[in-house]
C-alpha positions as protocol buffer text, in pm:
chain_id: "A"
residue {
  index: 1
  type: MET
  ca { x: -2135 y: 3754 z: -4256 }
}
residue {
  index: 2
  type: LYS
  ca { x: -1806 y: 3788 z: -4084 }
}
residue {
  index: 3
  type: LYS
  ca { x: -1943 y: 3670 z: -3733 }
}
residue {
  index: 4
  type: PHE
  ca { x: -2122 y: 3351 z: -3917 }
}
residue {
  index: 5
  type: SER
  ca { x: -1776 y: 3278 z: -4053 }
}
residue {
  index: 6
  type: SER
  ca { x: -1612 y: 3312 z: -3710 }
}
residue {
  index: 7
  type: VAL
  ca { x: -1904 y: 3079 z: -3558 }
}
residue {
  index: 8
  type: LEU
  ca { x: -1846 y: 2823 z: -3824 }
}
residue {
  index: 9
  type: THR
  ca { x: -1482 y: 2813 z: -3780 }
}
residue {
  index: 10
  type: LYS
  ca { x: -1494 y: 2775 z: -3411 }
}
residue {
  index: 11
  type: LEU
  ca { x: -1783 y: 2508 z: -3456 }
}
residue {
  index: 12
  type: LEU
  ca { x: -1551 y: 2295 z: -3672 }
}
residue {
  index: 13
  type: LEU
  ca { x: -1250 y: 2324 z: -3454 }
}
residue {
  index: 14
  type: LEU
  ca { x: -1476 y: 2207 z: -3153 }
}
residue {
  index: 15
  type: ILE
  ca { x: -1592 y: 1912 z: -3379 }
}
residue {
  index: 16
  type: VAL
  ca { x: -1244 y: 1820 z: -3482 }
}
residue {
  index: 17
  type: VAL
  ca { x: -1123 y: 1854 z: -3106 }
}
residue {
  index: 18
  type: VAL
  ca { x: -1403 y: 1622 z: -2995 }
}
residue {
  index: 19
  type: GLY
  ca { x: -1339 y: 1370 z: -3262 }
}
residue {
  index: 20
  type: ILE
  ca { x: -977 y: 1354 z: -3159 }
}
residue {
  index: 21
  type: ALA
  ca { x: -1069 y: 1322 z: -2788 }
}
residue {
  index: 22
  type: ALA
  ca { x: -1304 y: 1041 z: -2889 }
}
residue {
  index: 23
  type: VAL
  ca { x: -1043 y: 860 z: -3074 }
}
residue {
  index: 24
  type: VAL
  ca { x: -787 y: 870 z: -2788 }
}
residue {
  index: 25
  type: VAL
  ca { x: -1058 y: 762 z: -2559 }
}
residue {
  index: 26
  type: VAL
  ca { x: -1179 y: 468 z: -2746 }
}
residue {
  index: 27
  type: ASN
  ca { x: -807 y: 352 z: -2831 }
}
residue {
  index: 28
  type: TYR
  ca { x: -647 y: 448 z: -2506 }
}
residue {
  index: 29
  type: SER
  ca { x: -527 y: 112 z: -2407 }
}
residue {
  index: 30
  type: PHE
  ca { x: -370 y: 73 z: -2767 }
}
residue {
  index: 31
  type: ILE
  ca { x: -225 y: 408 z: -2777 }
}
residue {
  index: 32
  type: PHE
  ca { x: -48 y: 405 z: -2458 }
}
residue {
  index: 33
  type: SER
  ca { x: 49 y: 37 z: -2436 }
}
residue {
  index: 34
  type: LYS
  ca { x: 405 y: -74 z: -2383 }
}
residue {
  index: 35
  type: THR
  ca { x: 563 y: -391 z: -2477 }
}
residue {
  index: 36
  type: VAL
  ca { x: 771 y: -540 z: -2235 }
}
residue {
  index: 37
  type: ILE
  ca { x: 1017 y: -822 z: -2308 }
}
residue {
  index: 38
  type: GLY
  ca { x: 1221 y: -1001 z: -2018 }
}
residue {
  index: 39
  type: GLU
  ca { x: 1229 y: -1248 z: -1745 }
}
residue {
  index: 40
  type: ALA
  ca { x: 908 y: -1318 z: -1544 }
}
residue {
  index: 41
  type: LEU
  ca { x: 1038 y: -1267 z: -1194 }
}
residue {
  index: 42
  type: LYS
  ca { x: 736 y: -1405 z: -1010 }
}
residue {
  index: 43
  type: VAL
  ca { x: 378 y: -1529 z: -1089 }
}
residue {
  index: 44
  type: GLU
  ca { x: 141 y: -1560 z: -792 }
}
residue {
  index: 45
  type: ARG
  ca { x: -224 y: -1626 z: -734 }
}
residue {
  index: 46
  type: VAL
  ca { x: -403 y: -1299 z: -602 }
}
residue {
  index: 47
  type: ILE
  ca { x: -612 y: -1515 z: -363 }
}
residue {
  index: 48
  type: GLU
  ca { x: -485 y: -1816 z: -184 }
}
residue {
  index: 49
  type: PRO
  ca { x: -696 y: -2127 z: -182 }
}
residue {
  index: 50
  type: GLN
  ca { x: -741 y: -2113 z: 200 }
}
residue {
  index: 51
  type: ALA
  ca { x: -919 y: -1780 z: 163 }
}
residue {
  index: 52
  type: ILE
  ca { x: -1181 y: -1922 z: -80 }
}
residue {
  index: 53
  type: ILE
  ca { x: -1352 y: -2123 z: 195 }
}
residue {
  index: 54
  type: GLY
  ca { x: -1642 y: -1967 z: 322 }
}
residue {
  index: 55
  type: SER
  ca { x: -1624 y: -1627 z: 160 }
}
residue {
  index: 56
  type: GLN
  ca { x: -1792 y: -1470 z: -126 }
}
residue {
  index: 57
  type: ILE
  ca { x: -1534 y: -1478 z: -401 }
}
residue {
  index: 58
  type: THR
  ca { x: -1639 y: -1467 z: -772 }
}
residue {
  index: 59
  type: PRO
  ca { x: -1489 y: -1724 z: -1009 }
}
residue {
  index: 60
  type: ALA
  ca { x: -1292 y: -1452 z: -1181 }
}
residue {
  index: 61
  type: GLN
  ca { x: -1111 y: -1399 z: -842 }
}
residue {
  index: 62
  type: VAL
  ca { x: -1061 y: -1759 z: -809 }
}
residue {
  index: 63
  type: PHE
  ca { x: -865 y: -1797 z: -1121 }
}
residue {
  index: 64
  type: SER
  ca { x: -680 y: -1461 z: -1104 }
}
residue {
  index: 65
  type: TYR
  ca { x: -294 y: -1409 z: -1098 }
}
residue {
  index: 66
  type: ALA
  ca { x: -42 y: -1145 z: -1085 }
}
residue {
  index: 67
  type: VAL
  ca { x: 295 y: -1114 z: -1273 }
}
residue {
  index: 68
  type: ALA
  ca { x: 617 y: -930 z: -1227 }
}
residue {
  index: 69
  type: ILE
  ca { x: 851 y: -894 z: -1520 }
}
residue {
  index: 70
  type: ARG
  ca { x: 1181 y: -726 z: -1539 }
}
residue {
  index: 71
  type: ASP
  ca { x: 1242 y: -550 z: -1878 }
}
residue {
  index: 72
  type: GLU
  ca { x: 1561 y: -622 z: -2069 }
}
residue {
  index: 73
  type: LYS
  ca { x: 1627 y: -279 z: -2199 }
}
residue {
  index: 74
  type: SER
  ca { x: 1551 y: -72 z: -1891 }
}
residue {
  index: 75
  type: GLY
  ca { x: 1585 y: -298 z: -1602 }
}
residue {
  index: 76
  type: GLY
  ca { x: 1265 y: -192 z: -1479 }
}
residue {
  index: 77
  type: ILE
  ca { x: 999 y: -413 z: -1289 }
}
residue {
  index: 78
  type: PHE
  ca { x: 644 y: -413 z: -1454 }
}
residue {
  index: 79
  type: THR
  ca { x: 365 y: -570 z: -1264 }
}
residue {
  index: 80
  type: SER
  ca { x: 14 y: -644 z: -1344 }
}
residue {
  index: 81
  type: SER
  ca { x: -256 y: -881 z: -1254 }
}
residue {
  index: 82
  type: SER
  ca { x: -556 y: -1037 z: -1416 }
}
residue {
  index: 83
  type: GLU
  ca { x: -788 y: -822 z: -1189 }
}
residue {
  index: 84
  type: ASP
  ca { x: -686 y: -489 z: -1331 }
}
residue {
  index: 85
  type: ARG
  ca { x: -719 y: -613 z: -1689 }
}
residue {
  index: 86
  type: GLN
  ca { x: -391 y: -436 z: -1832 }
}
residue {
  index: 87
  type: TRP
  ca { x: -227 y: -754 z: -1979 }
}
residue {
  index: 88
  type: ALA
  ca { x: -282 y: -818 z: -2330 }
}
residue {
  index: 89
  type: VAL
  ca { x: -118 y: -1093 z: -2563 }
}
């Protein structure tokens, strides 16, 4: 009986840990997101229009962009692009 109780406790602990890990994985981008308020230093196209002619570029790449923002609080510069899908409004 004592062995059954120990196995049951370990099984429940494993279920709880797997459940917490699943919640973190599903909501990773929300949990570890950061709000940046500041000045947009530079916005550029990722692919120049001249590179589009004669190459195999997807429509997503044609309309892609990169952004650099200086945070008002820390003064750090945060960058991202539409290709890495890290920006949310």
